[in-house]
C-alpha positions as CSV (number, residue, x, y, z in Angstrom):
1,M,33.8,85.1,94.6
2,L,31.1,84.4,92.1
3,L,28.1,86.8,92.1
4,V,24.8,86.3,90.4
5,L,23.6,89.6,89.1
6,V,19.8,89.3,88.7
7,L,19.3,92.8,87.7
8,D,15.5,92.6,87.2
9,S,15.0,92.0,90.9
10,R,17.6,94.6,91.9
11,I,19.4,92.2,94.3
12,V,22.6,90.2,94.1
13,F,23.1,86.7,95.4
14,N,26.6,85.8,96.4
15,R,27.9,82.2,96.3
16,N,26.5,81.5,99.7
17,N,23.1,82.8,98.6
18,S,23.1,85.7,101.0
19,V,21.3,88.8,99.7
20,I,23.2,92.1,99.1
21,T,21.3,95.3,98.6
22,L,22.7,97.1,95.6
23,I,24.3,100.5,96.2
24,G,23.7,103.3,93.8
25,S,21.0,101.5,91.9
26,T,19.1,104.8,91.3
27,T,22.2,106.8,90.3
28,N,22.0,108.6,86.9
29,W,24.9,107.2,84.8
30,K,25.1,110.0,82.3
31,M,28.9,110.1,82.7
32,K,31.3,108.6,80.2
33,L,32.1,104.9,81.1
34,Y,34.8,102.7,79.7
35,S,34.8,98.9,79.3
36,S,37.7,97.0,80.6
37,K,40.0,95.4,78.0
38,Y,40.1,92.3,80.2
39,N,36.4,91.4,80.0
40,Y,35.5,87.8,78.8
41,S,31.9,86.6,78.4
42,S,30.2,83.5,77.3
43,K,26.5,82.8,76.9
44,I,25.3,79.9,79.0
45,N,21.7,79.9,77.8
46,S,19.1,82.2,76.3
47,R,18.9,84.3,79.4
48,Y,22.2,84.2,81.2
49,S,25.9,84.7,80.5
50,L,29.0,84.2,82.6
51,I,31.3,87.2,82.6
52,N,34.9,87.3,83.9
53,N,37.3,90.1,84.3
54,T,40.7,88.5,84.1
55,L,42.5,91.4,85.8
56,T,40.4,91.8,88.9
57,G,39.3,88.1,89.2
58,A,35.6,89.0,89.2
59,V,33.3,86.2,87.9
60,D,29.6,86.9,87.6
61,I,26.4,85.6,86.1
62,I,24.5,88.4,84.3
63,E,21.4,88.6,82.1
64,N,22.2,88.6,78.4
65,N,20.2,91.7,77.5
66,I,22.0,93.7,80.2
67,W,25.5,92.5,79.1
68,H,24.7,93.2,75.5
69,L,24.0,96.8,76.2
70,V,27.2,97.1,78.3
71,E,29.3,95.6,75.5
72,K,27.7,98.0,73.0
73,S,28.4,100.9,75.4
74,K,24.7,101.8,75.4
75,F,24.8,102.9,79.0
76,E,22.0,105.5,78.6
77,L,19.6,102.5,78.3
78,L,20.9,101.2,81.7
79,E,20.3,104.2,83.9
80,R,18.0,102.4,86.3
81,Y,20.4,99.4,86.6
82,P,23.2,99.1,89.2
83,L,26.2,99.8,87.0
84,S,28.0,100.7,90.2
85,N,28.3,96.9,90.7
86,L,30.0,96.5,87.4
87,I,32.4,99.4,88.1
88,E,33.3,98.1,91.5
89,R,34.1,94.6,90.1
90,G,36.3,96.1,87.3
91,Y,34.1,95.5,84.2
92,L,33.7,99.3,83.7
93,Y,35.7,102.4,84.6
94,D,34.6,106.0,84.9
95,N,38.2,107.1,84.1
96,P,40.2,105.8,81.1
97,D,43.4,105.7,83.2
98,G,41.8,103.7,86.1
99,E,42.5,100.3,84.7
100,K,46.2,101.2,83.9
101,R,46.7,102.4,87.5
102,L,45.1,99.1,88.8
103,L,47.3,97.1,86.5
104,T,50.5,98.8,87.7
105,K,49.4,98.4,91.3
106,L,48.7,94.7,91.0
107,Y,51.9,94.1,89.1
108,K,54.0,95.7,91.8
109,S,52.3,93.7,94.5
110,Y,52.6,90.4,92.5
111,M,56.3,90.8,91.8
112,E,57.1,91.8,95.4
113,K,55.6,88.5,96.6
114,A,56.9,86.4,93.7
115,T,60.5,87.5,93.9
116,S,60.6,86.8,97.6
117,R,60.0,83.1,97.1
118,P,63.0,80.9,97.7
119,I,65.1,79.1,95.1
120,R,64.2,75.4,94.5
121,F,67.2,73.2,93.8
122,V,66.9,70.4,91.3
123,F,69.6,67.8,90.7
124,C,69.7,65.9,87.4
125,P,72.4,63.3,88.0
126,S,71.9,61.7,84.6
127,Y,70.6,62.7,81.1
128,Y,70.3,59.0,80.4
129,C,67.0,57.2,80.7
130,N,66.4,53.5,80.6
131,L,63.0,53.9,78.9
132,N,62.0,54.9,75.4
133,C,58.6,56.7,75.9
134,T,56.8,57.7,72.8
135,Y,56.3,61.3,73.7
136,C,59.5,62.1,75.6
137,F,60.7,65.7,75.1
138,E,64.3,64.6,75.9
139,K,64.9,62.3,73.0
140,N,67.3,64.5,71.1
141,F,69.7,65.9,73.6
142,P,72.7,67.5,71.9
143,Y,74.9,66.3,74.8
144,Y,73.4,62.9,75.0
145,N,76.6,60.9,74.5
146,S,79.3,63.1,76.0
147,H,77.5,64.1,79.2
148,Q,75.1,61.3,80.1
149,F,76.1,61.1,83.8
150,M,77.4,63.6,86.4
151,S,81.1,62.9,87.2
152,D,82.1,62.9,90.9
153,V,83.8,66.3,90.4
154,I,80.7,67.9,88.8
155,F,78.4,66.4,91.4
156,T,80.6,67.9,94.2
157,K,80.5,71.2,92.4
158,S,76.7,71.1,92.2
159,I,76.4,70.6,96.0
160,D,78.9,73.5,96.5
161,A,76.8,75.7,94.2
162,M,73.6,74.9,96.0
163,E,75.2,75.9,99.4
164,K,76.5,79.2,98.0
165,L,73.2,80.2,96.3
166,A,71.1,79.2,99.3
167,E,73.3,81.3,101.6
168,K,73.2,84.2,99.2
169,Y,69.4,84.3,98.5
170,S,67.5,82.7,101.3
171,G,69.8,81.5,104.1
172,R,68.8,77.9,103.8
173,V,67.9,75.1,101.4
174,Y,64.1,75.0,101.3
175,S,63.6,72.0,98.9
176,I,65.5,69.6,96.7
177,E,64.2,67.7,93.7
178,L,65.7,64.8,91.8
179,F,65.0,64.8,88.1
180,G,66.4,63.4,84.8
181,G,66.8,61.7,82.4
182,E,66.1,59.1,85.0
183,P,67.5,59.8,88.5
184,L,67.0,56.4,90.0
185,L,69.6,54.2,88.2
186,K,72.2,51.8,89.5
187,R,74.9,54.2,88.3
188,T,73.4,57.2,90.1
189,K,72.5,55.4,93.4
190,R,75.5,56.7,95.3
191,M,74.7,60.3,94.3
192,V,71.1,59.9,95.2
193,K,72.0,58.5,98.6
194,K,74.3,61.5,99.2
195,I,71.5,63.9,98.3
196,L,69.0,62.2,100.6
197,E,71.5,62.3,103.4
198,L,72.2,66.0,102.8
199,A,68.4,66.7,102.8
200,N,68.1,64.8,106.1
201,F,71.0,66.8,107.6
202,K,69.4,70.1,106.5
203,K,65.9,69.0,107.4
204,T,64.9,69.7,103.8
205,S,62.0,68.1,101.8
206,V,62.8,66.0,98.7
207,T,60.8,65.3,95.6
208,I,61.8,62.6,93.2
209,V,60.5,62.5,89.6
210,T,61.1,58.9,88.4
211,N,59.8,56.5,85.8
212,G,59.4,54.0,88.7
213,V,61.0,50.9,87.2
214,N,63.9,50.8,89.7
215,I,62.0,51.4,93.0
216,E,62.8,47.9,94.3
217,K,66.5,48.3,93.5
218,L,66.8,51.6,95.4
219,I,64.3,51.2,98.2
220,D,67.1,50.5,100.6
221,I,68.4,54.1,100.3
222,I,64.9,55.7,100.0
223,Y,63.3,54.1,103.0
224,P,65.6,55.5,105.7
225,H,64.9,59.0,104.5
226,K,61.1,58.7,103.9
227,K,60.3,61.4,106.5
228,N,62.1,64.0,104.3
229,I,60.5,62.7,101.0
230,E,57.6,65.0,100.2
231,M,56.6,62.7,97.3
232,I,57.9,60.3,94.7
233,Q,56.2,61.0,91.3
234,I,55.7,58.1,88.9
235,T,53.8,58.0,85.6
236,V,51.2,55.5,84.7
237,D,49.6,56.2,81.4
238,G,46.7,53.7,81.3
239,P,45.8,50.1,81.8
240,P,48.6,47.6,81.0
241,E,48.0,47.3,77.2
242,I,47.9,51.1,76.8
243,H,50.7,52.0,79.2
244,D,53.1,49.4,77.7
245,R,52.7,51.0,74.2
246,R,53.7,54.4,75.5
247,R,56.2,53.8,78.4
248,K,58.5,50.9,77.5
249,Y,62.1,49.8,77.8
250,R,64.5,50.4,75.0
251,S,64.1,46.8,74.1
252,G,60.4,47.4,73.6
253,R,59.3,45.5,76.7
254,G,56.5,47.1,78.6
255,T,56.9,48.6,82.2
256,F,53.4,48.5,83.7
257,N,53.9,45.5,85.9
258,I,57.2,46.5,87.4
259,I,56.0,50.1,88.0
260,S,52.8,48.7,89.7
261,K,55.0,46.6,92.0
262,G,57.1,49.7,92.8
263,I,54.1,51.7,93.8
264,D,52.9,48.8,96.0
265,L,56.4,48.8,97.7
266,L,56.3,52.6,98.3
267,L,52.9,52.6,99.8
268,K,53.6,49.5,101.9
269,N,56.5,51.5,103.3
270,N,54.3,54.5,103.9
271,I,56.1,56.7,101.4
272,S,54.1,59.5,99.7
273,T,53.5,58.5,96.1
274,N,52.0,60.7,93.4
275,V,50.9,58.9,90.2
276,R,50.7,61.1,87.2
277,I,48.7,60.2,84.1
278,N,50.0,61.9,80.9
279,V,46.9,62.2,78.7
280,D,46.6,62.9,75.0
281,N,44.3,61.8,72.2
282,S,45.6,58.2,72.2
283,N,44.9,57.3,75.9
284,I,42.3,59.7,77.4
285,E,39.5,57.3,76.7
286,Y,41.1,54.8,79.1
287,L,40.9,56.8,82.2
288,P,38.0,54.8,83.6
289,Q,39.9,51.5,83.2
290,V,43.1,52.8,84.8
291,Y,41.2,54.3,87.7
292,K,39.4,51.0,88.2
293,Y,42.8,49.3,88.4
294,F,44.0,51.9,91.1
295,N,40.8,51.1,93.1
296,H,41.4,47.3,92.7
297,K,44.9,47.8,94.1
298,K,43.4,49.8,97.0
299,W,45.8,52.6,96.3
300,T,43.1,55.3,96.2
301,S,42.2,54.6,99.8
302,N,45.7,55.1,100.9
303,K,46.4,58.5,102.5
304,K,49.9,58.5,101.0
305,F,48.6,58.1,97.4
306,K,47.7,61.0,95.1
307,I,46.8,61.1,91.5
308,Q,46.8,63.8,88.9
309,L,46.4,64.3,85.1
310,S,48.8,66.1,82.9
311,L,48.5,67.1,79.3
312,V,51.1,65.9,76.8
313,I,52.3,69.2,75.2
314,D,55.1,69.7,72.7
315,H,56.6,73.1,73.6
316,T,58.9,73.1,70.6
317,S,56.3,73.0,67.9
318,L,53.0,74.7,67.0
319,D,51.8,71.7,65.0
320,Y,49.1,69.4,66.1
321,N,49.2,65.7,65.2
322,E,47.1,62.7,66.1
323,T,48.6,62.6,69.6
324,I,48.9,66.3,70.5
325,T,45.3,67.4,69.9
326,P,43.8,70.9,70.5
327,S,42.9,71.3,74.2
328,E,39.3,72.0,73.6
329,V,38.9,68.7,71.7
330,L,40.5,66.8,74.7
331,L,38.2,68.8,77.0
332,Q,35.1,67.6,75.1
333,K,36.3,64.0,75.4
334,L,37.0,64.4,79.1
335,I,33.6,65.8,79.8
336,R,32.0,62.9,77.9
337,I,33.9,60.5,80.2
338,Y,32.8,62.5,83.2
339,N,29.2,62.3,82.1
340,S,29.4,58.5,82.1
341,Y,31.7,58.3,85.2
342,P,30.8,61.2,87.5
343,E,33.1,60.0,90.2
344,L,36.1,60.7,87.9
345,E,35.2,64.4,87.8
346,E,35.5,64.5,91.5
347,V,38.9,62.8,91.4
348,F,40.6,64.6,88.4
349,G,38.6,67.8,87.8
350,F,39.7,70.2,85.0
351,H,42.9,71.7,86.3
352,I,45.0,70.2,83.5
353,F,43.5,72.9,81.3
354,K,45.2,76.2,82.3
355,P,42.5,78.5,81.0
356,L,40.1,76.9,83.5
357,R,42.2,77.0,86.6
358,H,41.7,80.7,87.3
359,L,37.9,80.5,86.6
360,L,37.3,77.4,88.7
361,D,39.4,78.6,91.6
362,I,37.3,81.8,91.8
363,I,34.0,80.0,91.4
364,R,34.9,77.7,94.3
365,G,35.7,80.6,96.5
366,A,39.5,80.4,96.7
367,P,40.9,83.6,98.3
368,N,43.4,86.0,96.9
369,I,43.2,85.0,93.2
370,S,45.9,87.2,91.6
371,P,46.5,87.9,87.9
372,K,49.6,86.4,86.3
373,F,52.1,88.8,84.9
374,I,54.6,86.0,84.1
375,N,53.9,82.5,82.8
376,C,55.6,80.3,85.4
377,E,58.4,80.0,87.9
378,T,61.0,79.9,85.2
379,N,60.6,83.7,84.7
380,L,61.6,84.2,88.4
381,L,64.5,81.8,88.1
382,E,62.9,80.0,90.9
383,L,64.2,76.6,89.7
384,H,68.0,76.1,89.6
385,I,68.6,72.8,87.8
386,F,72.1,71.4,88.1
387,C,72.9,69.1,85.1
388,P,75.7,66.7,84.0
389,D,77.1,69.2,81.6
390,G,78.0,71.6,84.5
391,L,75.3,74.1,83.5
392,I,72.4,75.6,85.4
393,Y,68.9,75.6,83.8
394,T,65.7,77.1,85.0
395,C,63.2,75.3,82.8
396,P,63.0,71.4,83.1
397,E,62.2,71.1,79.4
398,S,65.3,73.2,78.4
399,I,67.9,71.0,80.1
400,G,70.6,69.6,77.8
401,Y,70.4,72.6,75.5
402,P,73.2,75.0,76.5
403,E,71.7,78.0,74.6
404,F,69.0,78.1,77.3
405,A,71.2,77.7,80.4
406,I,71.1,80.6,82.8
407,G,74.6,79.9,84.2
408,K,77.2,77.3,85.1
409,F,78.4,75.7,88.4
410,Y,81.4,74.0,86.9
411,P,84.3,74.7,87.0
412,D,83.1,77.9,88.8
413,L,79.7,79.3,89.7
414,E,78.6,82.0,87.2
415,Y,75.4,83.5,85.9
416,F,75.0,84.2,82.1
417,E,73.5,87.7,82.5
418,D,72.2,87.9,78.9
419,K,70.3,84.6,79.4
420,V,69.1,85.6,82.8
421,K,67.6,88.7,81.2
422,L,65.8,86.6,78.6
423,W,63.9,84.7,81.3
424,K,63.4,87.4,84.0
425,E,62.3,90.2,81.8
426,R,59.6,88.3,80.0
427,T,56.3,89.7,81.4
428,I,53.1,90.7,79.8
429,F,54.3,94.3,79.9
430,N,57.2,93.4,77.6
431,I,55.3,91.4,75.0
432,P,53.5,93.8,72.6
433,E,50.7,91.4,71.7
434,C,50.0,90.7,75.4
435,R,49.3,94.3,76.2
436,E,46.0,94.2,74.4
437,C,45.0,90.6,75.1
438,K,42.1,90.0,77.5
439,F,43.6,86.7,78.6
440,S,47.1,88.0,79.4
441,P,46.5,88.4,83.1
442,I,45.7,84.6,83.4
443,C,48.1,83.5,80.7
444,G,51.2,85.4,81.6
445,G,52.5,85.6,78.0
446,G,52.6,81.8,77.3
447,C,55.5,79.4,77.7
448,S,58.8,81.1,77.7
449,Y,60.7,78.0,76.5
450,S,58.3,77.7,73.6
451,S,58.9,81.3,72.5
452,L,62.7,80.9,72.8
453,S,62.6,77.5,71.0
454,I,60.2,78.2,68.2
455,Y,60.8,81.9,67.5
456,K,64.4,82.3,68.8
457,G,63.2,85.3,70.8
458,D,61.4,86.2,74.0
459,K,59.0,88.9,72.9
460,I,56.7,86.7,70.9
461,P,53.9,84.9,72.8
462,V,53.0,81.3,72.2
463,C,49.3,81.6,72.7
464,E,47.4,78.7,74.2
465,R,43.7,78.2,73.3
466,Y,42.1,80.2,76.1
467,Q,39.1,81.4,74.1
468,E,38.3,77.9,72.7
469,V,38.8,76.1,76.0
470,L,36.7,78.5,78.0
471,D,33.9,78.6,75.4
472,T,33.8,74.8,75.2
473,F,33.7,74.4,79.0
474,L,30.9,76.9,79.5
475,R,28.9,75.5,76.6
476,L,29.1,72.0,78.2
477,R,29.2,72.9,81.9
478,G,27.6,76.3,82.2
479,E,24.2,75.0,83.1
480,K,25.8,73.1,86.0
481,I,27.3,76.3,87.3
482,L,23.9,78.0,87.1
483,K,22.1,75.3,88.9
484,K,24.7,75.4,91.7
485,Y,24.7,79.1,92.3
486,M,21.3,80.3,91.3
487,I,18.4,80.1,93.7
């Protein structure tokens, strides 16, 4: 919940503009107070700042002069103000150990819930892809030639492994995903059909991540199982001339038209379709044009059609180039587009920027916003990805690199305990730099794969640009937040 602390008038307006009488507003705060290490603040204008405690999830609007004194620990000048409010919401503590106790309590609660989530099984029937996309993270597989496709034996072993692991951990198969390489190929069609039939038998949902160029060739096996298909994800990176530069066949021929026909076919057959737009510095300006095309095709009015943005990120490098641009620069460009095309802000929003998800969810009133003690589901081994080399991976970007595998399913099922430990024990408690970082409860220590890939170790964070992104967003959108929540 977002609160507006108008301390001059001694009242608080919550996000529904109801009035709350402040408790303890006349209390004498002579006692020693301690500021939380997880406080973030940004000035919105000359009078107000937005403050956020990343551990408790509190987000508030406060007057600059009051927050300045709090930051300087000049509490003696704030005796007549309701510091109890700031204590209650976790910005201040009257005991130096109070925050440590809260951190431990929240961590235990988070991990109890997180570790009870079922395994999600992912099948990668092929490392091969029939496209040559400019930004693909799978270009340099070490096993590219020798393990391009699952053999029949390895495929059978992958099904056996799924059955054993499901029985051991959750009692059933909750979900299946098809991934690659490219999973929808002529050579993989028989395996895909078997997986769809298995999902139907087990009444399990299926997600397919595909480049979309072979939809017409495989619709005959997809259509009979559409009730089990949660979604088919296909990437469209812009209008035809932009998409075809980025997502093309190995011959250099563009793919926009054939992908468009595939989406038409899926929607005609009432199959849930999620179009993903991978954005970077070279195509973000074309969002209005591609969305205009989606409207022209009447996809956006179809209940089975969804659309989302995704940032192009190289998790194996810290370098920025003309394509992979600092997030705050892309954010500025996106906001300029939204200023000219306000309807696009309603469609796409800002959730591609991880630093903003936590903040915006709270402002919009989402319940039960918990801090993150890990970066993503890979740290829980929630994903088990079965690949053509007979190995099990937990991060989609790590597939094909045996040094990152958590186990094997061929010839026999086995976990690599040393590798399991690398992923599972990577929390903000075990990364020294994260223990003192105010963003760690919403960052979770950064991408594990990045740390393992770049630094060859798991105790070094790969820090994303939380400060820069949040500061940029509030500089450009802070006044809108004020207008929405202030009387």
